[in-house]
N, C-alpha and C positions, 0 to 999 in steps of 0.2 A: 816512498822515501819522503818525509817533509822537508820541507824549504829548511834554509839554513836559520840558526836562530840569532845570527846576527841583524839579519834584516829589521827583526822588531827592535832592537836596542839603536841602531843605525839610525831609525825612522825618529824614537823616540828623543836621541841625542839632538838631530837637525830643528826638531818643533822646539827643543830647550834653547840652543843657540839662536833660534831666530825669535824666541820669546825674549831671551836677555837683550838682546838687541833691539829691539820696540820698546823694552822699559828701559833702558839706559838711556835713549833718546829722549823719551816723556821726560824722563829725570832730570836730564839736561836744559830740556825747554821750560820746565818748572822751575829749576835753580837760576837761570838766566832772567825769569821773570820777577823772582824775588829780589835778585840784587838790584834788578833796575828799580823796583820799586822802593828799595832801601835807599837807594843813591839819587833818587829823585829823576831819574832818565825815563821813567816810565810814565803814561798819559797822566796828568793830575786833574784831580775832581775840583771843579771850579764850584765854587759857593757863592749862589746868588742871595744876599738876604735885602728884602724887601723892608721890614720895620726891625732895626737891630734890638731894641729894646724886647718886643716879643719873643723875638729868637734867642737872645741871650737869656731870657726867664727859662725859656724851655731848656737851653742846653745846662743852664745852671741847675734845672731841677732833676738832670740826667745825671750830675756826678756831684756838684758842689755840695748838695745836702748830704751826701754821704758821710762827710766829714766836719762841716760847718752846720749842721742841724736844719731842720726843715723851714726854717724861717730865717735861716742863714745868721742867728744871734748868737752862733757858737754852737760846737757841737762837743761829742768826747774827745775828738782830737785835734779837730782846728779851731781857730778864734772865728769871734764875729766878724762878718762880711757884709753885714747890713747897714753899715754907718761909716762908708769910706770916703764921702764927700768931704774935700778939704786934707784930707790925709795922703790920697793919692792921686794923681791924674788918670786917664783913662788909659794912657799910653804904658803908665808905671804898672797899672793893672793887670793889662795885658801882657806886659813882658812878664810878670810875675807869672800868669796863668801858663806861658809859653815856656817858660825858663825854669820855674818854682822857686821858691825862696824858704830859709830854714829847714823845717822838716817836710815842706809841702813839695812832693816831686814834681816834674813839669808834665802839663797834661797835654801830650804829643797826639792826643786824639782828635785835638782842635786846630783846624788852620787858622791862618793868621785873623782871617776876617769872622770867624767863630769866635776868637779869643776878643777880639774889638768888641763886640757884638755883646758878650758876657760883662764884658767891664760896663760898657755904656749902661745896661739891665743894673749892675751894681751899683752904679753911681746913681740912678734914678731912685733907688729905693732907700736912698741914705735919709737917715733921720734928721 
């Protein structure tokens, strides 16, 4: 006579319960980490910028050219941003980068320091 057929089922059920508990604990930890990141309570990355104009140029080439054109003289979507000196201050440009304006959405991928570097770069290339 063979062993009880309930033993393999009980073993599978026990493994399933343990696996669910482990996966739930992992999910809760991931959710808490995401909430901390969204609320700003997690560790924030500090950005050190040695030369803001050089850093600003690199950052502008990463995303500004998508809408404002390769030479920032205006693209299919965004206006020219290569002649802003006298129109906007560095603080105003940084605010526009961080909060958006008109149809331009906020550029939340940039820290305030990076937005400041981009604004300094944009003012340095003004014609």
